[in-house]
C-alpha positions in Angstrom: -13.8 -21.1 4.9 -10.9 -18.6 4.8 -12.8 -15.8 6.5 -13.7 -18.0 9.5 -10.2 -19.2 9.8 -8.9 -15.7 9.7 -11.4 -14.7 12.4 -10.3 -17.5 14.6 -6.7 -16.5 14.1 -7.5 -12.9 15.1 -9.4 -14.1 18.2 -6.6 -16.4 19.2 -4.0 -13.6 18.7 -6.1 -11.2 20.8 -6.3 -13.8 23.7 -2.5 -14.1 23.6 -2.0 -10.3 23.4 -4.4 -9.8 26.3 -2.4 -12.2 28.4 0.7 -10.2 27.5 -1.1 -7.0 28.4 -1.7 -8.3 31.9 2.0 -8.5 32.3 2.4 -4.9 31.2 3.7 -5.6 27.7 3.6 -2.3 25.8 3.8 -4.0 22.4 0.6 -6.0 23.2 -1.2 -2.9 24.3 -0.2 -1.1 21.1 -1.3 -3.9 18.7 -4.6 -4.5 20.6 -5.2 -0.8 20.7 -4.8 -0.4 17.0 -7.1 -3.3 16.4 -9.8 -1.8 18.6 -9.4 1.6 17.0 -10.0 0.1 13.6 -13.5 -1.1 14.8 -16.1 0.6 12.7 -19.2 1.9 14.4 -18.0 0.9 17.8 -17.1 4.0 19.7 -16.5 2.2 23.0 -14.0 -0.1 21.4 -12.3 2.8 19.7 -12.0 4.7 23.1 -10.6 1.6 24.7 -8.1 1.3 21.8 -7.0 4.9 22.3 -6.5 4.3 26.0 -4.4 1.2 25.3 -2.2 3.0 22.8 -1.7 5.9 25.2 -0.7 3.4 27.9 1.8 1.9 25.5 3.2 5.3 24.6 3.6 6.1 28.2 5.8 3.1 28.8 9.0 4.1 30.6 11.2 2.7 27.9 9.1 4.6 25.2 7.1 2.7 22.7 8.1 4.7 19.6 5.5 3.0 17.3 2.6 4.0 19.7 3.9 7.6 20.0 4.1 7.9 16.2 0.6 6.4 15.8 -0.7 9.0 18.3 1.1 11.8 16.6 -0.7 11.0 13.3 -4.0 10.5 15.1 -3.8 14.1 16.6 -2.5 15.5 13.3 -5.4 14.1 11.2 -8.0 14.0 13.9 -10.6 11.3 14.7 -14.2 12.4 14.5 -15.7 9.5 16.5 -13.3 10.2 19.4 -13.8 13.9 19.3 -10.3 14.6 18.3 -10.1 17.6 16.0 -7.5 17.7 13.3 -4.7 20.2 13.8 -5.1 23.5 12.0 -3.3 23.9 8.7 -1.6 26.7 6.9 -0.1 28.8 9.6 3.2 27.3 10.8 3.5 30.1 13.4 0.4 28.9 15.2 2.3 26.2 17.0 -0.2 25.8 19.9 -2.8 24.0 17.9 -0.1 21.4 16.8 1.2 20.7 20.3 -0.6 17.3 20.7 1.0 16.3 17.4 4.4 17.8 17.8 5.0 16.6 21.4 4.3 13.0 20.4 6.2 13.2 17.2 9.2 14.7 19.0 9.1 11.8 21.5 8.9 9.2 18.8 11.8 10.8 16.9 13.9 11.0 20.1 13.3 7.2 20.4 14.7 6.8 16.9 11.5 6.0 15.0 12.5 6.3 11.4 9.1 7.4 10.1 8.8 10.0 12.8 12.2 11.4 12.0 11.3 11.5 8.3 8.0 13.3 8.9 9.6 15.8 11.3 12.4 16.4 8.8 9.7 17.0 6.1 7.9 19.4 8.4 11.1 21.3 9.2 12.0 21.5 5.5 8.7 23.1 4.5 8.0 24.9 7.8 4.6 23.2 8.4 2.7 21.1 11.0 3.8 23.4 13.8 7.5 23.4 13.0 9.4 26.4 11.8 11.4 26.1 8.6 14.9 24.9 9.5 16.9 23.2 6.8 19.7 22.1 9.1 17.2 20.3 11.4 15.5 18.8 8.4 18.8 17.4 7.1 19.7 16.0 10.5 16.3 14.2 10.8 16.6 12.8 7.3 20.1 11.5 7.9 19.1 9.9 11.2 16.1 8.3 9.5 18.3 7.1 6.7 20.6 5.5 9.2 17.5 3.7 10.5 16.7 2.3 7.1 14.3 4.8 5.7 14.8 4.9 2.0 12.8 8.1 1.3 14.8 9.9 4.0 18.0 8.9 2.3 16.8 10.3 -1.0 15.6 13.5 0.6 19.0 14.0 2.4 20.8 13.2 -0.8 18.7 15.8 -2.7 19.5 18.5 -0.1 23.3 17.8 -0.3 23.4 17.3 -4.1 22.9 21.0 -4.9 23.0 22.4 -1.4 20.3 24.6 0.0 20.6 28.4 -0.4 19.5 30.9 2.2 16.0 32.2 1.3 17.1 35.8 1.5 20.6 35.4 0.1 20.8 32.8 -2.7 24.6 33.1 -2.9 24.9 31.9 0.7 24.4 28.2 1.4 22.5 27.1 4.5 23.4 23.5 3.6 26.7 23.4 1.5 26.7 21.0 -1.4 28.4 17.6 -0.8 27.8 15.5 -4.0 30.0 12.6 -2.8 27.8 12.2 0.3 24.7 12.7 -1.8 25.8 9.8 -4.1 26.3 7.6 -1.0 22.8 8.4 0.2 21.2 7.7 -3.2 23.0 4.4 -3.3 21.9 3.6 0.2 18.3 4.4 -0.7 18.6 2.2 -3.8 19.9 -0.7 -1.7 16.9 -0.2 0.6 14.6 -0.6 -2.4 14.1 3.0 -3.6 13.6 3.4 -7.4 14.3 7.1 -7.0 17.6 6.2 -5.3 18.7 4.0 -8.2 17.6 6.7 -10.7 19.8 9.2 -9.0 22.7 6.8 -8.8 22.5 6.3 -12.5 22.3 10.1 -13.1 25.4 10.6 -11.0 27.4 8.1 -13.0 26.2 9.8 -16.2 27.2 13.3 -15.1 30.1 12.5 -12.8 28.5 14.3 -9.9 29.7 12.7 -6.6 31.3 9.8 -8.3 33.7 9.2 -11.2 31.8 9.6 -14.5 31.1 6.2 -16.0 28.4 5.8 -18.7 29.1 2.1 -18.8 28.4 1.8 -15.0 25.2 3.8 -15.5 24.0 1.5 -18.2 24.9 -1.6 -16.1 23.0 -0.3 -13.1 20.1 0.7 -15.3 20.0 -2.8 -16.7 20.1 -4.7 -13.4 17.6 -2.4 -11.7 15.4 -2.1 -14.8 15.7 1.6 -15.1 17.1 1.7 -18.6 
């Protein structure tokens, strides 16, 4: 019976993780904590799970995955644990977002690509407790892209493709255009598996933006990536 075998595998894994936890293994604390938090209708297990994830996040070497998990938990809230979701709509009311922002900042500082992408997105739109700051958004996207985040590479490329104008002075760029760099980022995203990345690469070859114009190359890439 597949279900029984799966259950036994989970139990065996938990035993191994619990032994690792006794040795202070932050990864084990994190994985067991996530497992307990997913327990439905078992508040005690969920509370134990939260405690384990917080212990993992407090590891001296930083457990970026645990920090990012906690950031999302505090952003979205958890009714059973009495954690209220952060308020929405007012990016100037940063106090209500402090539990989210502090953990997201720590995860981003540890190089967690998803955390960097989310913080970049928050900076770009001025939400989730972050003020709008295009330069900070671009820096986070670029760092996340370096860490293998395809969507971040597309986002950074989009910012650089046309540049970003100052909200109050459209003729002045906050982020100057750099189409050659944008093309590199689109290609990087495509190589990471992003369909949007390849679509933008094809568009660049068709228009000659950021790369020498080559309709033939555009057709070739469209064919091999099935975006024709």
